[in-house]
A tleap script that builds the chain and sets N, CA, C and O, in Angstrom:
source leaprc.protein.ff14SB
mol = sequence {
  NMET ILE VAL GLU ASN TYR GLU LYS SER ILE
  PHE PRO LEU VAL GLY GLY LEU GLY THR LEU
  PHE ALA VAL ILE ALA GLY LEU LEU ALA MET
  GLY LEU ALA LEU LEU LYS ARG LYS LYS ASP
  MET LYS ASN GLU CALA
}
set mol.1.N position { 83.159 123.678 100.717 }
set mol.1.CA position { 84.325 123.450 99.864 }
set mol.1.C position { 85.242 122.392 100.482 }
set mol.1.O position { 85.716 121.488 99.794 }
set mol.2.N position { 85.480 122.517 101.777 }
set mol.2.CA position { 86.346 121.538 102.450 }
set mol.2.C position { 85.661 120.164 102.460 }
set mol.2.O position { 86.314 119.137 102.276 }
set mol.3.N position { 84.354 120.158 102.676 }
set mol.3.CA position { 83.615 118.893 102.716 }
set mol.3.C position { 83.676 118.200 101.359 }
set mol.3.O position { 83.851 116.983 101.285 }
set mol.4.N position { 83.531 118.982 100.282 }
set mol.4.CA position { 83.577 118.397 98.936 }
set mol.4.C position { 84.926 117.733 98.681 }
set mol.4.O position { 84.984 116.611 98.176 }
set mol.5.N position { 86.013 118.426 99.031 }
set mol.5.CA position { 87.349 117.863 98.839 }
set mol.5.C position { 87.515 116.603 99.685 }
set mol.5.O position { 88.132 115.631 99.250 }
set mol.6.N position { 86.958 116.629 100.898 }
set mol.6.CA position { 87.048 115.478 101.800 }
set mol.6.C position { 86.344 114.269 101.182 }
set mol.6.O position { 86.869 113.156 101.201 }
set mol.7.N position { 85.147 114.503 100.635 }
set mol.7.CA position { 84.398 113.412 100.003 }
set mol.7.C position { 85.147 112.871 98.795 }
set mol.7.O position { 85.207 111.659 98.588 }
set mol.8.N position { 85.726 113.779 97.988 }
set mol.8.CA position { 86.453 113.347 96.791 }
set mol.8.C position { 87.654 112.485 97.168 }
set mol.8.O position { 88.003 111.559 96.436 }
set mol.9.N position { 88.290 112.780 98.304 }
set mol.9.CA position { 89.472 112.025 98.706 }
set mol.9.C position { 89.087 110.729 99.427 }
set mol.9.O position { 89.845 109.760 99.405 }
set mol.10.N position { 87.920 110.710 100.059 }
set mol.10.CA position { 87.539 109.531 100.851 }
set mol.10.C position { 86.894 108.441 99.986 }
set mol.10.O position { 87.069 107.257 100.272 }
set mol.11.N position { 86.158 108.811 98.944 }
set mol.11.CA position { 85.480 107.794 98.132 }
set mol.11.C position { 86.446 106.853 97.413 }
set mol.11.O position { 86.232 105.642 97.441 }
set mol.12.N position { 87.508 107.365 96.766 }
set mol.12.CA position { 88.463 106.454 96.122 }
set mol.12.C position { 89.135 105.541 97.143 }
set mol.12.O position { 89.422 104.380 96.850 }
set mol.13.N position { 89.386 106.067 98.344 }
set mol.13.CA position { 90.016 105.270 99.400 }
set mol.13.C position { 89.100 104.117 99.801 }
set mol.13.O position { 89.540 102.971 99.898 }
set mol.14.N position { 87.820 104.427 100.034 }
set mol.14.CA position { 86.850 103.390 100.412 }
set mol.14.C position { 86.709 102.367 99.288 }
set mol.14.O position { 86.647 101.164 99.539 }
set mol.15.N position { 86.660 102.858 98.038 }
set mol.15.CA position { 86.540 101.954 96.895 }
set mol.15.C position { 87.753 101.048 96.790 }
set mol.15.O position { 87.622 99.856 96.513 }
set mol.16.N position { 88.946 101.618 97.012 }
set mol.16.CA position { 90.179 100.832 96.946 }
set mol.16.C position { 90.203 99.770 98.031 }
set mol.16.O position { 90.579 98.625 97.781 }
set mol.17.N position { 89.800 100.154 99.241 }
set mol.17.CA position { 89.781 99.190 100.347 }
set mol.17.C position { 88.756 98.098 100.068 }
set mol.17.O position { 89.009 96.924 100.339 }
set mol.18.N position { 87.601 98.476 99.528 }
set mol.18.CA position { 86.564 97.496 99.210 }
set mol.18.C position { 87.051 96.498 98.171 }
set mol.18.O position { 86.814 95.296 98.291 }
set mol.19.N position { 87.737 97.007 97.147 }
set mol.19.CA position { 88.274 96.131 96.099 }
set mol.19.C position { 89.328 95.207 96.687 }
set mol.19.O position { 89.330 94.007 96.413 }
set mol.20.N position { 90.230 95.768 97.499 }
set mol.20.CA position { 91.290 94.977 98.126 }
set mol.20.C position { 90.673 93.881 98.991 }
set mol.20.O position { 91.114 92.732 98.949 }
set mol.21.N position { 89.650 94.234 99.779 }
set mol.21.CA position { 88.986 93.266 100.656 }
set mol.21.C position { 88.344 92.150 99.834 }
set mol.21.O position { 88.414 90.980 100.213 }
set mol.22.N position { 87.713 92.511 98.702 }
set mol.22.CA position { 87.063 91.519 97.843 }
set mol.22.C position { 88.097 90.559 97.271 }
set mol.22.O position { 87.867 89.351 97.216 }
set mol.23.N position { 89.248 91.102 96.842 }
set mol.23.CA position { 90.312 90.263 96.270 }
set mol.23.C position { 90.844 89.305 97.327 }
set mol.23.O position { 91.025 88.118 97.054 }
set mol.24.N position { 91.098 89.815 98.538 }
set mol.24.CA position { 91.624 88.967 99.619 }
set mol.24.C position { 90.603 87.889 99.980 }
set mol.24.O position { 90.969 86.729 100.174 }
set mol.25.N position { 89.334 88.262 100.070 }
set mol.25.CA position { 88.284 87.297 100.396 }
set mol.25.C position { 88.215 86.212 99.332 }
set mol.25.O position { 88.052 85.035 99.653 }
set mol.26.N position { 88.337 86.604 98.058 }
set mol.26.CA position { 88.305 85.638 96.960 }
set mol.26.C position { 89.480 84.681 97.033 }
set mol.26.O position { 89.320 83.477 96.834 }
set mol.27.N position { 90.671 85.217 97.319 }
set mol.27.CA position { 91.866 84.370 97.418 }
set mol.27.C position { 91.734 83.402 98.591 }
set mol.27.O position { 92.102 82.233 98.478 }
set mol.28.N position { 91.211 83.886 99.716 }
set mol.28.CA position { 91.025 83.019 100.883 }
set mol.28.C position { 90.037 81.901 100.554 }
set mol.28.O position { 90.268 80.745 100.908 }
set mol.29.N position { 88.940 82.240 99.881 }
set mol.29.CA position { 87.934 81.240 99.515 }
set mol.29.C position { 88.539 80.185 98.596 }
set mol.29.O position { 88.289 78.991 98.763 }
set mol.30.N position { 89.344 80.635 97.615 }
set mol.30.CA position { 89.990 79.691 96.693 }
set mol.30.C position { 90.961 78.789 97.449 }
set mol.30.O position { 90.997 77.579 97.228 }
set mol.31.N position { 91.746 79.388 98.340 }
set mol.31.CA position { 92.719 78.621 99.124 }
set mol.31.C position { 92.026 77.571 99.980 }
set mol.31.O position { 92.472 76.425 100.044 }
set mol.32.N position { 90.936 77.958 100.638 }
set mol.32.CA position { 90.206 77.015 101.482 }
set mol.32.C position { 89.603 75.897 100.635 }
set mol.32.O position { 89.604 74.739 101.051 }
set mol.33.N position { 89.090 76.231 99.454 }
set mol.33.CA position { 88.500 75.229 98.565 }
set mol.33.C position { 89.568 74.230 98.123 }
set mol.33.O position { 89.314 73.027 98.071 }
set mol.34.N position { 90.770 74.734 97.802 }
set mol.34.CA position { 91.860 73.848 97.379 }
set mol.34.C position { 92.279 72.938 98.529 }
set mol.34.O position { 92.507 71.746 98.326 }
set mol.35.N position { 92.382 73.493 99.734 }
set mol.35.CA position { 92.764 72.679 100.899 }
set mol.35.C position { 91.720 71.590 101.141 }
set mol.35.O position { 92.068 70.438 101.401 }
set mol.36.N position { 90.441 71.958 101.054 }
set mol.36.CA position { 89.365 70.991 101.275 }
set mol.36.C position { 89.436 69.877 100.229 }
set mol.36.O position { 89.250 68.703 100.551 }
set mol.37.N position { 89.709 70.255 98.962 }
set mol.37.CA position { 89.791 69.277 97.882 }
set mol.37.C position { 90.962 68.315 98.134 }
set mol.37.O position { 90.836 67.108 97.929 }
set mol.38.N position { 92.096 68.862 98.579 }
set mol.38.CA position { 93.264 68.016 98.860 }
set mol.38.C position { 92.949 67.031 99.977 }
set mol.38.O position { 93.318 65.859 99.899 }
set mol.39.N position { 92.263 67.506 101.020 }
set mol.39.CA position { 91.891 66.624 102.137 }
set mol.39.C position { 90.957 65.524 101.649 }
set mol.39.O position { 91.120 64.360 102.017 }
set mol.40.N position { 89.979 65.888 100.822 }
set mol.40.CA position { 89.032 64.903 100.291 }
set mol.40.C position { 89.767 63.857 99.458 }
set mol.40.O position { 89.462 62.667 99.546 }
set mol.41.N position { 90.730 64.290 98.652 }
set mol.41.CA position { 91.488 63.366 97.815 }
set mol.41.C position { 92.289 62.404 98.692 }
set mol.41.O position { 92.377 61.214 98.388 }
set mol.42.N position { 92.870 62.912 99.777 }
set mol.42.CA position { 93.644 62.058 100.689 }
set mol.42.C position { 92.727 61.024 101.340 }
set mol.42.O position { 93.094 59.856 101.473 }
set mol.43.N position { 91.533 61.458 101.745 }
set mol.43.CA position { 90.594 60.546 102.389 }
set mol.43.C position { 90.152 59.447 101.423 }
set mol.43.O position { 89.995 58.295 101.829 }
set mol.44.N position { 89.951 59.790 100.150 }
set mol.44.CA position { 89.509 58.807 99.160 }
set mol.44.C position { 90.625 57.822 98.834 }
set mol.44.O position { 90.364 56.637 98.626 }
set mol.45.N position { 91.869 58.303 98.788 }
set mol.45.CA position { 92.991 57.457 98.397 }
set mol.45.C position { 93.242 56.366 99.432 }
set mol.45.O position { 94.154 55.555 99.267 }
savepdb mol mol.pdb
quit
């Protein structure tokens, strides 16, 4: 009974952290892509 409650409370937490990590990783990737594009534009200009 205690194990079941523990699993029920831990799975949403892991899922939330996984989603948060995916969002942060996506934002970092977008930010790096934008920075790279800006650098490329400066080099071309």
